Structure formats: C-alpha cells, structure tokens
BATI-342228 format. One record per atom (N, C-alpha, C): residue in one letter; atom name; residue number from 1; x, y, z. Coordinates in steps of 0.1 Angstrom, whole numbers, plus 5000, padded with zeros to 4 digits. Each point is the difference from the previous one (the first is absolute). Layout:
BEGIN
  res  atom    n    px    py    pz
    A    CA  NUM     X     Y     Z
...
# end
This chain:
BEGIN
  res  atom    n    px    py    pz
    M     N    1  6669  7357  4651
    M    CA    1  5004  4993  5011
    M     C    1  5003  4986  4995
    S     N    2  5012  4995  5006
    S    CA    2  5004  4987  4996
    S     C    2  5000  4990  5012
    R     N    3  4997  4987  4998
    R    CA    3  5000  4991  5012
    R     C    3  5010  4988  4998
    I     N    4  5004  4996  5011
    I    CA    4  5007  4988  5001
    I     C    4  4992  4989  5007
    D     N    5  5002  4987  4995
    D    CA    5  4992  4989  5005
    D     C    5  5009  4987  4999
    I     N    6  5006  4996  5011
    I    CA    6  5009  4990  5001
    I     C    6  4996  4990  5009
    Q     N    7  5000  4986  4996
    Q    CA    7  4997  4991  5009
    Q     C    7  5014  4991  4999
    H     N    8  5003  4995  5013
    H    CA    8  5013  4994  5001
    H     C    8  4999  4989  5010
    A     N    9  5002  4987  4996
    A    CA    9  4998  4989  5011
    A     C    9  5012  4998  5007
    H     N   10  4998  4994  5012
    H    CA   10  5011  4996  5010
    H     C   10  4996  4990  5007
    D     N   11  5011  4994  5007
    D    CA   11  4997  4989  5008
    D     C   11  5006  5001  5014
    L     N   12  4999  5013  5006
    L    CA   12  5005  5004  5012
    L     C   12  4989  4997  5010
    P     N   13  5003  4999  5014
    P    CA   13  4991  4999  5010
    P     C   13  4995  5015  5001
    P     N   14  4988  5002  5006
    P    CA   14  4994  5014  5000
    P     C   14  5010  5010  5006
    D     N   15  5007  4996  5011
    D    CA   15  5007  5010  5007
    D     C   15  5012  5004  4991
    A     N   16  5008  4990  4995
    A    CA   16  5011  5004  4991
    A     C   16  4995  5007  4987
    A     N   17  4988  4998  4994
    A    CA   17  4996  5007  4989
    A     C   17  4996  5013  5004
    R     N   18  4996  5004  5012
    R    CA   18  4998  5013  5005
    R     C   18  5012  5008  5002
    R     N   19  5011  4993  5006
    R    CA   19  5012  5008  5000
    R     C   19  5006  5002  4988
    A     N   20  4999  4990  4990
    A    CA   20  5005  5003  4987
    A     C   20  4993  5012  4993
    V     N   21  4987  5001  5001
    V    CA   21  4993  5011  4994
    V     C   21  5004  5012  5006
    E     N   22  5000  5002  5014
    E    CA   22  5004  5012  5006
    E     C   22  5015  5003  4997
    D     N   23  5010  4991  4998
    D    CA   23  5013  5003  4996
    D     C   23  4999  5005  4985
    A     N   24  4993  4996  4992
    A    CA   24  4999  5004  4986
    A     C   24  4994  5014  5000
    V     N   25  4989  5004  5008
    V    CA   25  4995  5013  5001
    V     C   25  5010  5010  5004
    I     N   26  5007  4996  5012
    I    CA   26  5012  5008  5004
    I     C   26  5010  5004  4991
    K     N   27  5004  4989  4993
    K    CA   27  5010  5003  4988
    K     C   27  4995  5008  4989
    L     N   28  4988  4998  4997
    L    CA   28  4994  5011  4990
    L     C   28  4999  5012  5005
    G     N   29  4995  5002  5012
    G    CA   29  4998  5011  5008
    G     C   29  5013  5009  5001
    Q     N   30  5011  4994  5002
    Q    CA   30  5014  5006  5000
    Q     C   30  5003  5006  4985
    K     N   31  4997  4993  4990
    K    CA   31  5003  5005  4989
    K     C   31  4991  5012  4994
    V     N   32  4986  4998  5002
    V    CA   32  4991  5011  4995
    V     C   32  4993  5007  5010
    G     N   33  5002  4999  5012
    G    CA   33  4995  5007  5012
    G     C   33  4984  4996  5003
    L     N   34  4998  4987  5000
    L    CA   34  4986  4996  5004
    L     C   34  4997  5000  5014
    D     N   35  4989  5003  5003
    D    CA   35  4995  4998  5014
    D     C   35  4991  4987  4999
    Y     N   36  5000  4994  5011
    Y    CA   36  4989  4988  5000
    Y     C   36  4996  4997  5014
    R     N   37  4990  4992  5000
    R    CA   37  4994  4996  5013
    R     C   37  4992  4986  4998
    W     N   38  5000  4992  5008
    W    CA   38  4993  4986  5001
    W     C   38  4986  5002  5006
    E     N   39  4992  4994  4993
    E    CA   39  4985  4998  5003
    E     C   39  4996  4985  4999
    G     N   40  5001  4993  5011
    G    CA   40  4998  4986  4998
    G     C   40  5011  4993  4992
    D     N   41  4996  4993  4991
    D    CA   41  5010  4995  4990
    D     C   41  5003  5006  4987
    T     N   42  4997  5013  5000
    T    CA   42  5002  5009  4990
    T     C   42  5009  5013  5003
    V     N   43  5011  5002  4992
    V    CA   43  5009  5010  5003
    V     C   43  4994  5010  4989
    H     N   44  4997  5015  5004
    H    CA   44  4998  5010  4991
    H     C   44  5013  5007  5000
    F     N   45  5002  5006  4988
    F    CA   45  5011  5009  4996
    F     C   45  4996  5012  4994
    V     N   46  5006  5011  5003
    V    CA   46  4997  5012  4992
    V     C   46  5011  5010  4999
    R     N   47  5000  5007  4992
    R    CA   47  5007  5012  4997
    R     C   47  4995  5007  4990
    T     N   48  5004  5013  4998
    T    CA   48  4995  5008  4989
    T     C   48  5000  4993  4986
    G     N   49  4989  4997  4995
    G    CA   49  5000  4995  4986
    G     C   49  5000  4985  5001
    V     N   50  4999  4994  5011
    V    CA   50  4999  4985  5002
    V     C   50  4991  4996  5012
    D     N   51  4990  4991  4998
    D    CA   51  4991  4997  5010
    D     C   51  4999  4983  4997
    G     N   52  5004  4994  5009
    G    CA   52  4997  4985  4999
    G     C   52  5001  4991  5012
    R     N   53  4998  4988  4997
    R    CA   53  4998  4989  5011
    R     C   53  5006  4988  4997
    I     N   54  5005  4992  5010
    I    CA   54  5004  4986  4997
    I     C   54  4992  4992  5009
    D     N   55  4992  4991  4995
    D    CA   55  4992  4991  5008
    D     C   55  5007  4987  5001
    L     N   56  5002  4995  5014
    L    CA   56  5008  4988  5001
    L     C   56  4989  4990  5003
    L     N   57  4999  4990  4990
    L    CA   57  4991  4990  5001
    L     C   57  5007  4987  5000
    P     N   58  4992  4989  5003
    P    CA   58  5007  4986  5002
    P     C   58  5006  4998  4987
    G     N   59  5013  4997  5000
    G    CA   59  5007  4996  4988
    G     C   59  5003  5008  4989
    Q     N   60  4995  5014  5001
    Q    CA   60  5003  5011  4991
    Q     C   60  4998  5013  5005
    V     N   61  5007  5010  4994
    V    CA   61  4998  5013  5004
    V     C   61  4993  5007  4987
    H     N   62  4992  5011  5002
    H    CA   62  4994  5006  4989
    H     C   62  5002  5015  5002
    V     N   63  5007  5005  4990
    V    CA   63  5006  5015  5001
    V     C   63  4990  5007  4989
    T     N   64  4995  5012  5006
    T    CA   64  4992  5009  4992
    T     C   64  5004  5015  5002
    A     N   65  5002  5007  4990
    A    CA   65  5004  5014  5002
    A     C   65  4993  5008  4989
    K     N   66  4998  5013  5003
    K    CA   66  4997  5010  4992
    K     C   66  5010  5009  4998
    L     N   67  5004  5004  4988
    L    CA   67  5012  5007  4998
    L     C   67  4995  5015  4994
    G     N   68  5004  5010  5004
    G    CA   68  4998  5013  4995
    G     C   68  5006  5004  4987
    L     N   69  4999  5010  4995
    L    CA   69  5005  5002  4985
    L     C   69  5015  4999  4999
    L     N   70  5008  5005  5011
    L    CA   70  5015  4999  4999
    L     C   70  5003  4986  5001
    F     N   71  4995  4992  5009
    F    CA   71  5005  4985  5002
    F     C   71  4993  4991  4989
    A     N   72  4989  5003  4993
    A    CA   72  4994  4993  4990
    A     C   72  5012  4999  4989
    A     N   73  5007  5010  4997
    A    CA   73  5010  4999  4990
    A     C   73  5011  4989  5003
    M     N   74  5001  4996  5013
    M    CA   74  5010  4991  5005
    M     C   74  4994  4988  5004
    R     N   75  4987  4997  4996
    R    CA   75  4993  4986  5003
    R     C   75  5009  4988  4999
    G     N   76  5005  4999  4989
    G    CA   76  5007  4988  4996
    G     C   76  5013  4997  5009
    T     N   77  5006  5009  5004
    T    CA   77  5011  5002  5008
    T     C   77  4996  4996  5015
    I     N   78  4991  5007  5005
    I    CA   78  4993  4997  5012
    I     C   78  4996  4986  5001
    E     N   79  4992  4994  4991
    E    CA   79  4997  4987  5001
    E     C   79  5011  4991  5000
    S     N   80  5010  5002  4990
    S    CA   80  5012  4991  5001
    S     C   80  5006  4999  5013
    E     N   81  5002  5011  5007
    E    CA   81  5007  5002  5013
    E     C   81  4991  4994  5010
    L     N   82  4987  5001  5000
    L    CA   82  4992  4992  5010
    L     C   82  5001  4985  4997
    L     N   83  4999  4995  4989
    L    CA   83  5002  4986  4998
    L     C   83  5013  4994  5003
    R     N   84  5010  5009  4997
    R    CA   84  5014  4994  5005
    R     C   84  5001  5000  5016
    I     N   85  4995  5009  5006
    I    CA   85  5001  4999  5015
    I     C   85  4990  4990  5005
    L     N   86  4989  4998  4995
    L    CA   86  4991  4989  5005
    L     C   86  5007  4986  4997
    K     N   87  5006  4998  4988
    K    CA   87  5007  4988  4996
    K     C   87  5012  4996  5010
    E     N   88  5006  5013  5005
    E    CA   88  5012  4999  5008
    E     C   88  4997  4996  5014
    R     N   89  4989  5006  5005
    R    CA   89  4996  4998  5014
    R     C   89  4988  4989  5002
    L     N   90  4993  4998  4990
    L    CA   90  4990  4988  5002
    L     C   90  5003  4989  4994
# end
C-alpha cells in the first residue's frame, strides 16, 4: 500500500477555501469516480483502491490518502494532479 501526504498553504477565507476544496474533489471525482462526504472541516473521499481525506486548516489544506495496489503504481501522477488542482484553486 502506498500513501500520499501533501500540505498546501493558502490565503483564502474559510468559506472560499471550503468551496475550492469541494470543487477540487468534484473535479477529481469526475475523472476517477470518487465518492465524498464532509465531516466538519474534513472531506473524506473514497473509491475502490483509494481512501483519503482533505483536512481544511487555517491557512493550509492537508491531503492524505492510502492507495491500493493498482493506484500505487500511479502515485506520482496522482500527486502531481492533486498539487496542480490545489495550486489552481487555492
């Protein structure tokens, strides 16, 4: 099992950061079929082979995910795409 751990700083107000994170999860979900749900300031996302979360913190987001065997081989690509989306939206 492979893991992703990304911390990304932002300077958005909390409501705008929450919308940006949700937009990012929706965009990723459309590409790879993720389901997601909010629990407080954390969005949990899941699909077969991926189990992760994005914690919305003051001034930063923290993305963690566990990747199954199939997605572990694409870890670098997945991390790059996540970082691109975070930079674009936050």
